[in-house]
Rosetta silent file (secondary structure, phi, psi, omega in degrees, C-alpha in Angstrom):
SEQUENCE: MTTLMPTPRHYSAARLFTGPHSSVENKLAYPMEAYQRTPRRTVSCAGVGLHSGKDVHLTIKPAPPNSGIRFIRADLGGRSVAAHMDKVVNTTLATTLAEGDCLVSTTEHLLAALRGCGIDNADIELDGPEVPIMDGSAAPFCDLLRQAGCRRQNASRIALRITQPIHHEENGKRLAVFPFAGFTVFEEIVFDDDIIQRQIFSSALRGDNFLEHIAPARTFGRAEDVEMLWARGLALGGTLDNVVTIHWNRKSVLNEGGLRFPNEFVRHKALDLIGDLTLLGFPLLARVHAFKAGHGQHLGLMRAIVASPDCWEWVRLSPDGNFKRVEAVAM
SCORE:     score description
SCORE:     0.000 S_00000001
   1 L     0.000  135.736 -177.591  -20.776   -0.206    5.202 S_00000001
   2 L   -78.525  131.203  175.596  -19.456   -1.516    8.505 S_00000001
   3 L   -78.262  122.544 -176.337  -16.376    0.178    9.892 S_00000001
   4 L   -92.448  -38.193  176.803  -13.837   -2.518   10.672 S_00000001
   5 L  -154.921  115.496 -178.499  -11.035   -0.444   12.164 S_00000001
   6 L   -65.981  148.628  171.801  -11.087    3.352   12.470 S_00000001
   7 L   -85.652  169.199  176.038   -8.122    5.373   11.241 S_00000001
   8 H   -55.118  -32.537 -178.440   -6.567    8.081   13.405 S_00000001
   9 H   -58.295  -27.683 -174.928   -8.675   10.571   11.440 S_00000001
  10 H   -81.074   -2.729 -173.528  -11.824    9.137   13.007 S_00000001
  11 L  -113.822  141.616  158.525  -10.763    9.941   16.571 S_00000001
  12 L   -98.018  -40.124  169.513  -10.685   13.022   18.790 S_00000001
  13 L  -153.661  141.109 -175.137   -9.886   10.688   21.655 S_00000001
  14 E  -147.042  142.884  171.218  -10.182    6.933   21.631 S_00000001
  15 E   -96.396  122.826 -173.343   -9.687    3.972   23.879 S_00000001
  16 L  -102.031  127.931  179.916   -7.945    1.302   21.838 S_00000001
  17 L   -72.898  137.015  170.001   -8.530   -2.367   22.593 S_00000001
  18 L  -127.655  152.222  177.881   -5.500   -4.562   23.014 S_00000001
  19 L   -72.942 -177.002 -174.546   -5.374   -8.287   23.526 S_00000001
  20 L   -78.456   -0.681 -172.625   -4.076   -9.929   26.685 S_00000001
  21 L   -83.947  132.184  173.324   -0.519  -10.206   25.379 S_00000001
  22 L  -101.589  157.515 -177.614    2.204   -8.102   26.922 S_00000001
  23 L   -86.920  115.221  178.749    5.472   -7.306   25.189 S_00000001
  24 L   -77.606  -47.111  178.004    8.321   -9.360   26.604 S_00000001
  25 L  -110.938  114.957 -172.930   10.938   -7.872   24.285 S_00000001
  26 L  -104.040   21.383 -178.994   10.244   -4.215   23.554 S_00000001
  27 E   -98.650  130.879  176.049   13.150   -3.536   21.213 S_00000001
  28 L   -67.435  151.565 -178.156   12.514   -2.834   17.530 S_00000001
  29 L   -68.407  -26.241  179.011   14.342   -5.102   15.086 S_00000001
  30 L  -158.567  162.317 -176.698   15.931   -2.053   13.419 S_00000001
  31 L   -60.007  135.094  177.264   15.677    1.750   13.792 S_00000001
  32 L  -135.356  145.845  178.496   12.268    3.173   12.858 S_00000001
  33 L   -61.740  128.397 -176.056   10.994    6.743   12.890 S_00000001
  34 L   -89.800  -13.849 -177.965    9.164    7.294   16.171 S_00000001
  35 E  -115.095  150.208  177.701    7.227   10.377   15.086 S_00000001
  36 E   -64.246  154.108 -179.292    4.587   10.845   12.420 S_00000001
  37 E  -135.731  152.518  177.993    5.646   12.542    9.199 S_00000001
  38 E  -138.356  158.904  175.920    3.974   14.562    6.474 S_00000001
  39 E   -58.035  142.863 -179.535    5.288   16.079    3.215 S_00000001
  40 L   -73.133  -34.444 -179.003    7.218   19.304    3.865 S_00000001
  41 L  -142.228  165.163  179.343    5.732   21.047    0.831 S_00000001
  42 L   -77.779  134.722  177.881    3.009   20.589   -1.778 S_00000001
  43 E  -134.375  155.941 -176.310    4.004   18.754   -4.971 S_00000001
  44 E  -138.223  158.746  173.966    2.081   17.831   -8.116 S_00000001
  45 E  -151.364  171.185  177.772    2.244   15.537  -11.128 S_00000001
  46 E  -140.795  150.391  178.719    0.093   14.583  -14.101 S_00000001
  47 E  -169.712 -161.740  179.103   -0.525   11.365  -15.989 S_00000001
  48 E  -119.000  151.928  174.008   -3.219    9.088  -17.331 S_00000001
  49 E   -75.547  134.130 -177.827   -5.478    6.614  -15.577 S_00000001
  50 L   -58.848  -44.258 -174.459   -4.538    3.031  -16.443 S_00000001
  51 L   -92.707  -34.452 -179.492   -8.125    1.894  -16.904 S_00000001
  52 L   -82.137  -29.665 -175.696   -9.899    5.123  -17.866 S_00000001
  53 L    73.975    7.055 -176.272   -7.175    6.413  -20.166 S_00000001
  54 L   -94.057  146.882  176.057   -8.103    9.942  -19.051 S_00000001
  55 E   -65.025  142.699  178.733   -5.654   12.654  -18.076 S_00000001
  56 E  -144.788  138.496  175.087   -5.492   13.322  -14.350 S_00000001
  57 E  -105.419  135.911 -176.134   -3.650   15.874  -12.239 S_00000001
  58 E  -129.311  136.242  179.347   -2.587   14.842   -8.741 S_00000001
  59 E  -129.000  132.340  177.255   -1.323   16.981   -5.861 S_00000001
  60 E  -106.338  124.243 -175.618    0.149   15.741   -2.577 S_00000001
  61 E  -121.422  151.739  173.096   -0.272   18.169    0.325 S_00000001
  62 E   -61.683  154.108  179.054    0.873   18.208    3.954 S_00000001
  63 L  -141.118  156.570 -176.556   -1.756   17.179    6.513 S_00000001
  64 L   -66.670  162.036  175.030   -2.060   17.526   10.305 S_00000001
  65 L   -57.406  147.422  176.375   -0.880   14.858   12.750 S_00000001
  66 L    64.840   17.259 -179.861   -3.228   11.894   13.241 S_00000001
  67 L   -96.813  -17.536  178.228   -5.163   12.713   10.076 S_00000001
  68 L    73.527 -163.591  179.553   -3.946    9.791    7.962 S_00000001
  69 E  -101.136  133.105 -178.771   -4.100    9.631    4.163 S_00000001
  70 E  -135.151  134.357  174.146   -7.099   11.168    2.425 S_00000001
  71 E   -96.916  130.174 -176.989   -8.048   11.326   -1.271 S_00000001
  72 E  -121.105  122.158  178.664   -9.832   14.531   -2.282 S_00000001
  73 E   -88.496  101.560  178.986  -11.720   14.816   -5.579 S_00000001
  74 H   -63.696  -29.408 -179.383  -11.275   18.419   -6.753 S_00000001
  75 H   -79.035   -5.412  177.636  -13.692   17.747   -9.613 S_00000001
  76 H  -115.669   29.625  176.128  -16.402   16.810   -7.090 S_00000001
  77 L    73.725   20.447  177.640  -16.241   19.975   -5.052 S_00000001
  78 L    88.701   12.217  176.232  -13.635   18.650   -2.628 S_00000001
  79 E   -65.850  150.043 -170.283  -15.475   15.509   -1.520 S_00000001
  80 E  -136.778  164.190  174.850  -13.066   13.019    0.007 S_00000001
  81 E  -140.695  132.764  178.848  -12.503    9.399    0.968 S_00000001
  82 E   -73.718  144.604  174.755  -10.121    8.150    3.654 S_00000001
  83 L   -78.890   85.740 -175.296   -7.451    5.631    2.679 S_00000001
  84 L  -147.316  149.266 -173.728   -8.883    2.909    4.853 S_00000001
  85 H   -60.849  -29.237 -178.174   -9.906   -0.713    4.414 S_00000001
  86 H   -78.559    0.338  175.859  -13.553   -0.075    5.226 S_00000001
  87 H  -102.360    1.779 -179.902  -13.712    2.214    2.183 S_00000001
  88 E   -73.945  125.851  179.954  -12.684   -0.508   -0.295 S_00000001
  89 E  -116.945  -12.275 -179.486  -15.483   -1.157   -2.796 S_00000001
  90 E  -158.377  138.207  176.976  -13.651   -3.103   -5.513 S_00000001
  91 L  -125.407   17.131  178.250  -10.474   -5.181   -5.758 S_00000001
  92 L   -79.794  114.820  177.806  -10.735   -6.275   -9.411 S_00000001
  93 L    71.657  -21.944 -179.671   -7.467   -5.363  -11.162 S_00000001
  94 L  -163.614  173.819  177.261   -6.799   -2.594   -8.622 S_00000001
  95 L  -101.775  120.381 -176.566   -7.879   -1.326   -5.210 S_00000001
  96 E  -113.800  133.041  178.670  -10.780    1.121   -5.390 S_00000001
  97 E  -112.413  151.421  177.174  -11.994    3.276   -2.509 S_00000001
  98 E  -154.795  146.760  171.486  -15.281    5.154   -2.239 S_00000001
  99 E  -136.684  103.083 -172.846  -17.279    7.356    0.124 S_00000001
 100 L    64.328 -129.081  179.429  -20.677    8.020   -1.419 S_00000001
 101 L   -92.115    7.234  176.330  -20.074    9.179   -4.986 S_00000001
 102 E   -89.753  100.749 -175.677  -16.440   10.062   -4.257 S_00000001
 103 E  -116.990  138.220  176.572  -14.595    7.137   -5.861 S_00000001
 104 E  -138.047  124.324 -178.232  -10.837    6.742   -6.395 S_00000001
 105 E  -113.173  169.895  179.402   -9.301    3.693   -8.064 S_00000001
 106 L    55.402   52.891 -175.695   -5.777    2.310   -8.618 S_00000001
 107 L   -88.537  -17.813 -164.729   -4.643    3.597   -5.230 S_00000001
 108 H   -65.665  -36.537 -177.797   -2.112    0.910   -4.337 S_00000001
 109 H   -68.806  -43.199  177.662    1.051    2.246   -6.029 S_00000001
 110 H   -65.486  -42.564  178.734    0.746    5.703   -4.479 S_00000001
 111 H   -62.430  -38.556  177.492   -0.114    4.216   -1.080 S_00000001
 112 H   -63.639  -41.406  178.551    2.958    1.973   -1.299 S_00000001
 113 H   -62.564  -42.812  178.241    5.121    5.005   -2.083 S_00000001
 114 H   -61.592  -44.592  179.032    3.727    6.890    0.909 S_00000001
 115 H   -65.834  -45.655 -177.887    4.373    3.907    3.175 S_00000001
 116 H   -65.782  -28.242  179.089    7.815    3.265    1.721 S_00000001
 117 L   -93.970    3.528  173.818    8.810    6.926    2.129 S_00000001
 118 L    75.817   30.653  178.991    7.537    7.016    5.697 S_00000001
 119 L   -96.018  125.147  179.352    4.603    9.404    5.225 S_00000001
 120 L   -97.512  -35.913 -172.380    1.772    9.029    7.757 S_00000001
 121 L  -128.949  124.799  178.783   -0.404   12.052    6.979 S_00000001
 122 E  -163.022  146.228  170.970   -1.145   13.543    3.566 S_00000001
 123 E  -103.351  124.855 -179.470   -4.014   14.936    1.510 S_00000001
 124 E  -107.311  109.495 -178.752   -4.057   13.620   -2.060 S_00000001
 125 E  -102.061  131.055  178.285   -6.007   15.903   -4.365 S_00000001
 126 E  -143.120  157.484 -174.297   -6.911   14.726   -7.868 S_00000001
 127 L  -108.653   30.228  177.824   -9.296   15.843  -10.593 S_00000001
 128 L  -162.453  179.514 -174.204  -10.560   12.441  -11.695 S_00000001
 129 L   -87.815    7.230 -175.179  -11.594    9.000  -10.446 S_00000001
 130 E  -144.294  135.446  174.561   -8.242    7.278  -10.863 S_00000001
 131 L   -67.120  135.152 -178.868   -4.706    7.791   -9.591 S_00000001
 132 E   -61.712  144.277 -175.976   -2.387    8.221  -12.606 S_00000001
 133 L   -78.269  -21.873 -178.064   -0.478    5.091  -13.514 S_00000001
 134 L    54.822 -123.435  179.940    2.760    6.976  -14.309 S_00000001
 135 L   -97.840   12.054  178.881    5.295    4.301  -15.417 S_00000001
 136 L    91.354    0.857 -179.509    3.378    1.455  -13.737 S_00000001
 137 L  -124.222 -171.698  175.890    5.508    1.470  -10.598 S_00000001
 138 L   -97.660   -6.033 -174.225    5.781    3.473   -7.381 S_00000001
 139 H   -58.959  -45.501  179.419    9.099    5.096   -8.337 S_00000001
 140 H   -60.401  -35.585  177.457    7.640    8.321   -9.850 S_00000001
 141 H   -69.787  -36.475  176.068    5.606    8.895   -6.680 S_00000001
 142 H   -63.975  -41.518  176.980    8.716    8.291   -4.556 S_00000001
 143 H   -60.870  -40.886  179.266   10.586   10.857   -6.667 S_00000001
 144 H   -63.408  -41.901  179.968    7.730   13.296   -6.109 S_00000001
 145 H   -70.051  -29.909  174.052    7.851   12.722   -2.358 S_00000001
 146 H   -63.981  -41.119  177.315   11.605   13.271   -2.368 S_00000001
 147 H   -62.434  -37.441 -178.785   10.966   16.665   -3.964 S_00000001
 148 H   -70.474  -32.693 -173.136    8.408   17.409   -1.274 S_00000001
 149 L    75.448  171.794 -179.807   10.692   16.435    1.580 S_00000001
 150 E  -121.951  141.420  175.547    9.468   15.141    4.952 S_00000001
 151 E  -119.750  124.054  176.138    8.512   17.064    8.045 S_00000001
 152 E   -72.123  136.678 -177.321    8.539   15.393   11.435 S_00000001
 153 E  -108.626  157.947 -177.419    5.372   16.102   13.386 S_00000001
 154 E   -83.969   60.839  179.565    4.821   16.485   17.109 S_00000001
 155 E  -155.977  132.275 -179.287    2.927   13.212   17.422 S_00000001
 156 E   -71.188  152.946  172.806    4.139    9.699   18.163 S_00000001
 157 L   -83.553  131.240  172.831    3.642    6.867   15.758 S_00000001
 158 E  -106.232  129.507 -178.952    1.218    4.215   16.919 S_00000001
 159 E  -119.118  156.138  174.613    1.706    0.810   15.276 S_00000001
 160 E   -97.924  112.983 -175.824   -0.304   -2.393   15.182 S_00000001
 161 E  -103.594  121.725  177.139    2.001   -5.145   16.432 S_00000001
 162 E   -73.501  130.591  179.859    1.203   -8.772   15.633 S_00000001
 163 L  -113.360  -19.210  177.266    1.678  -11.011   18.687 S_00000001
 164 L  -140.112  148.099 -179.383    0.273  -14.323   17.358 S_00000001
 165 L   -59.648  143.591  175.138    0.119  -15.694   13.790 S_00000001
 166 E  -129.980  132.995 -176.769   -2.974  -14.869   11.715 S_00000001
 167 E  -120.751  150.309  174.276   -3.773  -16.746    8.488 S_00000001
 168 E  -144.583  134.803 -179.114   -6.072  -16.093    5.554 S_00000001
 169 E  -140.380  137.957  175.333   -6.709  -18.346    2.546 S_00000001
 170 E  -139.214  113.799  173.191   -8.950  -18.087   -0.512 S_00000001
 171 L    50.664   46.801  177.113   -8.970  -20.752   -3.239 S_00000001
 172 L    82.716   -2.535  176.412   -5.354  -21.752   -2.729 S_00000001
 173 E   -98.795  125.457 -168.731   -4.143  -18.155   -2.351 S_00000001
 174 E  -126.480  144.972  170.611   -2.635  -17.699    1.087 S_00000001
 175 E  -138.504  153.440  176.195   -1.427  -14.933    3.371 S_00000001
 176 E  -153.875  151.142  172.699   -0.206  -14.913    6.942 S_00000001
 177 E  -121.325  140.588 -178.293    1.268  -12.477    9.429 S_00000001
 178 E  -128.138  153.733  179.816    3.738  -13.483   12.120 S_00000001
 179 L   -58.842  135.227  176.836    5.197  -11.612   15.100 S_00000001
 180 L  -167.171  136.017 -176.541    8.176   -9.442   14.208 S_00000001
 181 L   -88.844   47.206  177.702    9.399   -6.148   15.679 S_00000001
 182 L  -169.840 -156.943  177.426    9.677   -4.535   12.257 S_00000001
 183 E  -137.203  115.907 -179.438    8.006   -4.920    8.859 S_00000001
 184 E  -131.028  138.798  174.590    9.075   -7.595    6.382 S_00000001
 185 E  -113.447  138.449  173.715    7.295   -8.982    3.317 S_00000001
 186 E  -125.003  112.778 -173.031    7.878  -12.435    1.865 S_00000001
 187 E  -117.529  136.276  175.742    6.139  -12.824   -1.505 S_00000001
 188 E  -135.069  133.066  177.179    5.835  -15.921   -3.704 S_00000001
 189 E  -129.277  153.541  177.372    4.069  -16.211   -7.061 S_00000001
 190 E  -137.114  121.039  178.553    3.580  -19.097   -9.485 S_00000001
 191 L  -129.754  156.043  176.411    2.584  -18.591  -13.136 S_00000001
 192 L   -74.127  -22.056 -176.623    2.516  -20.876  -16.161 S_00000001
 193 L   -61.368  133.141 -179.437    4.428  -18.295  -18.211 S_00000001
 194 L   -58.635  -33.353 -176.043    8.004  -19.377  -18.935 S_00000001
 195 L   -75.271  -16.288 -179.677    9.283  -15.897  -18.155 S_00000001
 196 L  -110.812  -62.629 -174.858    7.763  -15.982  -14.649 S_00000001
 197 L    52.499 -121.245  179.736    7.231  -19.564  -13.410 S_00000001
 198 E  -108.923  124.739  179.162    7.962  -19.491   -9.658 S_00000001
 199 E  -129.582  142.904 -179.856    9.430  -16.324   -8.175 S_00000001
 200 E  -130.202  141.579  177.512   10.222  -15.437   -4.558 S_00000001
 201 E  -149.016  140.771  174.150   11.141  -12.097   -3.038 S_00000001
 202 E  -142.439  149.661  179.587   11.562  -10.829    0.503 S_00000001
 203 E  -163.828  145.319  169.868   12.589   -7.519    1.994 S_00000001
 204 E   -89.628  144.340 -179.894   12.410   -5.524    5.200 S_00000001
 205 L   -86.871   78.447 -178.501   10.977   -2.054    4.880 S_00000001
 206 L  -143.281  151.901  179.389   14.014   -0.256    6.205 S_00000001
 207 L    55.934 -134.241 -179.187   16.478    2.293    4.886 S_00000001
 208 L   -98.412   14.555 -178.256   16.376    2.551    1.104 S_00000001
 209 H   -54.537  -46.421 -178.235   15.197   -1.044    0.543 S_00000001
 210 H   -65.012  -46.846 -176.440   11.797    0.052   -0.730 S_00000001
 211 H   -62.209  -38.111 -173.949   13.186    2.796   -2.980 S_00000001
 212 H   -89.588  -36.198 -168.692   15.852    0.588   -4.530 S_00000001
 213 H  -111.295  -14.240 -176.092   14.357   -2.900   -4.632 S_00000001
 214 H  -122.089  -49.210 -174.691   10.552   -2.551   -4.703 S_00000001
 215 L   -53.433  -38.973 -177.112    9.391    0.868   -5.909 S_00000001
 216 L   -73.825   -9.966 -175.900   10.761    0.527   -9.502 S_00000001
 217 L   -72.207  129.027 -172.358    8.895   -2.758  -10.172 S_00000001
 218 L   -98.642  156.393  174.805    6.105   -2.208  -12.700 S_00000001
 219 L   -63.625  156.128 -174.363    2.643   -3.669  -13.114 S_00000001
 220 E  -143.017  162.855  177.742    2.426   -6.448  -15.688 S_00000001
 221 E  -169.214  160.108  177.524    0.029   -8.374  -17.886 S_00000001
 222 E   -79.780  148.810 -178.051   -0.122  -10.741  -20.839 S_00000001
 223 H   -57.097  -42.857 -178.009   -0.505   -9.246  -24.303 S_00000001
 224 H   -70.166  -30.536  178.264   -3.728  -11.154  -24.975 S_00000001
 225 H   -71.105  -38.201  176.947   -5.174  -10.097  -21.617 S_00000001
 226 H   -62.462  -42.663  178.273   -4.449   -6.441  -22.355 S_00000001
 227 H   -62.097  -39.102  178.920   -6.194   -6.820  -25.705 S_00000001
 228 H   -65.951  -41.051  178.337   -9.186   -8.393  -23.966 S_00000001
 229 H   -64.640  -40.391  176.670   -9.326   -5.542  -21.441 S_00000001
 230 H   -58.422  -42.119 -179.704   -9.231   -2.993  -24.250 S_00000001
 231 H   -63.729  -26.652  179.299  -12.202   -4.744  -25.847 S_00000001
 232 L   -91.048    3.586 -179.190  -14.086   -4.390  -22.526 S_00000001
 233 L    79.931   20.982  179.173  -13.290   -0.682  -22.302 S_00000001
 234 L  -115.405  168.140  179.552  -10.631   -1.224  -19.618 S_00000001
 235 L    53.004   33.461 -176.602   -6.877   -0.581  -19.475 S_00000001
 236 L   -68.072  -20.163  176.958   -7.434    2.230  -21.981 S_00000001
 237 L   -96.774    4.059 -177.201   -4.363    4.018  -20.640 S_00000001
 238 L   -76.413  127.147  176.734   -2.171    0.915  -20.771 S_00000001
 239 L  -140.212  175.992  176.530    0.895    1.147  -23.012 S_00000001
 240 L   -69.584   -9.773  177.130    4.366   -0.363  -23.136 S_00000001
 241 L   -83.573  -14.461 -177.773    5.481    2.732  -21.220 S_00000001
 242 L  -136.569    4.065  177.267    3.498    1.765  -18.105 S_00000001
 243 L  -138.022  125.800  170.552    2.793   -1.987  -18.261 S_00000001
 244 E   -71.628  114.336 -172.769    5.289   -4.835  -18.537 S_00000001
 245 E  -107.408  117.584 -177.763    3.594   -6.778  -21.328 S_00000001
 246 E   -77.597  128.976 -179.514    4.310  -10.485  -21.640 S_00000001
 247 L   -58.752  154.763  179.593    4.729  -11.675  -25.239 S_00000001
 248 L   -57.945  -26.268 -179.924    2.194  -14.090  -26.679 S_00000001
 249 L   -80.588   -3.827  177.755    4.883  -16.802  -26.536 S_00000001
 250 L    63.059   14.661 -177.670    5.069  -16.327  -22.712 S_00000001
 251 L  -112.736   -8.868 -176.461    8.888  -16.375  -22.914 S_00000001
 252 L  -152.371  178.200  176.109    9.715  -12.664  -23.218 S_00000001
 253 E  -117.016  155.598 -178.876    8.260   -9.184  -22.829 S_00000001
 254 L   -82.063  -17.557 -177.420    7.308   -6.719  -25.528 S_00000001
 255 L   -63.689  130.817 -174.108    8.849   -3.744  -23.724 S_00000001
 256 L   -60.549  -37.555 -177.533   11.909   -2.513  -25.586 S_00000001
 257 L   -83.884   -0.872 -179.376   13.976   -2.011  -22.433 S_00000001
 258 L    70.567 -153.523 -177.429   13.133   -5.443  -21.039 S_00000001
 259 L   -92.361  150.370  175.889   12.783   -6.007  -17.291 S_00000001
 260 L   -81.077  -27.906  175.131   14.175   -3.807  -14.536 S_00000001
 261 L  -138.817  148.944  175.611   14.835   -6.890  -12.370 S_00000001
 262 L   -57.086  -31.951  178.939   14.944  -10.582  -13.348 S_00000001
 263 L  -113.052   41.315 -177.982   12.116  -11.102  -10.836 S_00000001
 264 H   -58.140  -31.019 -176.875   10.303   -7.808  -11.433 S_00000001
 265 H   -62.437  -49.809 -178.362    6.950   -9.610  -11.439 S_00000001
 266 H   -72.030  -30.766  176.556    7.104  -10.800   -7.831 S_00000001
 267 H   -63.795  -38.363  178.208    8.607   -7.502   -6.686 S_00000001
 268 H   -67.729  -34.723  175.900    5.587   -5.701   -8.064 S_00000001
 269 H   -62.509  -38.015  176.277    3.313   -8.067   -6.184 S_00000001
 270 H   -65.114  -38.305  176.426    5.196   -7.114   -3.007 S_00000001
 271 H   -59.646  -47.898  178.831    4.659   -3.452   -3.913 S_00000001
 272 H   -59.587  -41.020 -179.696    0.905   -4.027   -4.242 S_00000001
 273 H   -62.444  -45.896  179.437    0.848   -5.826   -0.890 S_00000001
 274 H   -61.785  -42.893  179.454    2.612   -2.961    0.884 S_00000001
 275 H   -63.410  -45.684 -178.837    0.245   -0.434   -0.689 S_00000001
 276 H   -65.677  -39.491 -178.791   -2.893   -2.340    0.220 S_00000001
 277 H   -67.385  -17.233  173.743   -1.785   -2.961    3.812 S_00000001
 278 H   -59.544  -24.871 -178.627   -1.474    0.797    4.233 S_00000001
 279 H   -70.897   -4.928  170.585   -5.280    0.727    4.383 S_00000001
 280 H   -63.182  -26.373  178.403   -5.063   -0.691    7.902 S_00000001
 281 L    94.065   -8.618  179.293   -4.591    2.954    8.887 S_00000001
 282 L  -141.852  151.702  172.109   -1.525    2.292   11.064 S_00000001
 283 L   -58.743  146.055 -178.643    1.994    0.946   10.435 S_00000001
 284 E  -107.737  128.915  172.229    2.140   -2.815   10.853 S_00000001
 285 E  -101.822  104.170 -174.617    4.837   -4.560   12.885 S_00000001
 286 E  -173.326  163.765  167.106    4.866   -8.063   11.454 S_00000001
 287 E  -103.458  119.694 -174.065    6.414  -10.508    9.048 S_00000001
 288 E  -106.942  124.850  176.867    3.961  -10.871    6.157 S_00000001
 289 E  -112.018  133.687  179.829    3.964  -13.977    3.937 S_00000001
 290 E  -133.421  136.137  178.818    1.960  -14.039    0.696 S_00000001
 291 E  -129.419  111.258  177.335    1.470  -16.880   -1.792 S_00000001
 292 L    57.353   31.430 -174.146   -0.242  -16.147   -5.133 S_00000001
 293 L   -93.129  153.826  176.163   -2.213  -13.350   -3.459 S_00000001
 294 L  -131.038 -167.216 -174.948   -3.883  -10.312   -5.023 S_00000001
 295 H   -57.992  -41.581 -179.050   -5.829   -7.254   -3.936 S_00000001
 296 H   -63.194  -39.802  179.275   -8.869   -9.239   -2.810 S_00000001
 297 H   -72.270  -33.590  175.718   -6.789  -11.516   -0.605 S_00000001
 298 H   -59.677  -43.301  177.499   -4.921   -8.524    0.838 S_00000001
 299 H   -64.631  -39.814  177.628   -8.277   -7.127    1.953 S_00000001
 300 H   -60.786  -39.202  177.904   -9.204  -10.547    3.337 S_00000001
 301 H   -64.689  -44.501  179.309   -6.025  -10.595    5.421 S_00000001
 302 H   -60.975  -39.444  177.079   -6.755   -7.146    6.860 S_00000001
 303 H   -65.931  -36.392  177.763  -10.242   -8.282    7.795 S_00000001
 304 H   -66.057  -37.034  176.992   -8.769  -11.394    9.426 S_00000001
 305 H   -62.775  -48.959 -179.638   -6.432   -9.202   11.463 S_00000001
 306 H   -60.393  -34.846 -177.799   -9.297   -7.014   12.651 S_00000001
 307 L   -79.513   -0.074 -176.988  -11.309  -10.130   13.548 S_00000001
 308 L  -125.999   61.459 -174.581   -8.448  -11.463   15.732 S_00000001
 309 H   -63.637  -19.051  177.076   -7.892   -8.817   18.439 S_00000001
 310 H   -76.226   -5.167 -175.490   -6.263  -11.364   20.740 S_00000001
 311 H  -107.903    8.989  178.119   -3.440  -11.684   18.214 S_00000001
 312 E  -153.296  167.586  178.732   -2.226   -8.086   18.157 S_00000001
 313 E  -146.958  158.540  173.897   -1.674   -5.013   20.301 S_00000001
 314 E   -87.438  137.442  175.797   -1.206   -1.275   19.879 S_00000001
 315 E  -134.856  149.592  175.541    2.285    0.043   20.574 S_00000001
 316 E  -102.478  127.984  179.449    3.834    3.497   20.629 S_00000001
 317 E   -78.193  144.191 -178.251    7.245    3.799   18.959 S_00000001
 318 L  -116.624  150.590  179.580   10.001    5.511   20.946 S_00000001
 319 L   -62.300  -21.007 -179.149   13.028    7.500   19.726 S_00000001
 320 L   -83.310    7.254  178.110   15.316    5.110   21.611 S_00000001
 321 L    87.517    9.597  177.044   14.355    2.239   19.290 S_00000001
 322 E  -105.557  175.579  171.679   11.893    0.648   21.677 S_00000001
 323 E  -138.005  155.979 -177.719    8.114    0.360   21.651 S_00000001
 324 E  -135.133  131.358  178.246    5.595    0.430   24.444 S_00000001
 325 E   -63.065  140.252 -179.154    2.150   -1.118   24.599 S_00000001
 326 L  -125.398  142.740  177.021   -0.619    1.453   24.941 S_00000001
 327 L   -98.429  -28.870 -177.812   -4.146    1.100   26.277 S_00000001
 328 E  -143.285  144.647 -179.552   -5.380    4.538   25.280 S_00000001
 329 E  -133.226  127.200  174.842   -4.346    7.087   22.694 S_00000001
 330 L   -94.677  117.292 -175.968   -5.422   10.714   22.531 S_00000001
 331 L  -104.005    0.000    0.000   -5.553   11.764   18.891 S_00000001
């Protein structure tokens, strides 16, 4: 498999290519942590895999600076796979990563929680091939990370800053990134279901925005689609406790508690987008627009970014709220 963009883990020292663009305005749009962070302590949880239906135990551990996010299969003797776009092997229904026979699926909710809670480096140990679905959202993982706490590390954050627009389109599904000195998602979905129709959501990833407005949004599906997946041996762990299930009449949901937000569907799509973009390996400074996009299109956008080096640059975040373009980074 071709490596498209190495993560910090892949470097002892690296010269990073930047395009010809210099930063005219070097001020961040809002305060951002300038140093890398890792969980302060080890925390664990247990749940079931959405598609396998099997019990899985998951542990989040601190990791050294510049090591990134890594999934470790305890049931495979500690073999691991980096949370990176060049490790994606499947985007059907979820984002699946693999390195040899070390495969981990349904990674996006946990990755979104790590990104939303500002964690750069962590080892994720699990004893099965799938991250537990928990309640179908990122909120349980955020709660777990709150228990762990955050430790600031003695290493600056390096971000990928978009300097020119980049577009990606597949069969009417569109994504684009635009220059912005922060990170904002703008998500739009269109469904035939009366309960969804057209929904729009946007948010900057700052303060508690992710924890309050994005993390609680749960994965969803139509009742007949869930039944079809069960017949195919998929979604075996799916229940009304972890999937917002749209009624056969397409006008309501079967879940007793109803929706957490009137537009919970589009918020969850934004959650998936944030989780998948974590696979770039670095924080992204950009305004991201998505229209009817899914995991496959998210991967397509990341590949489009990598293929357009004249449209972005590496920057180092500073404690004073500024950023500075960098030509070389020692990791």
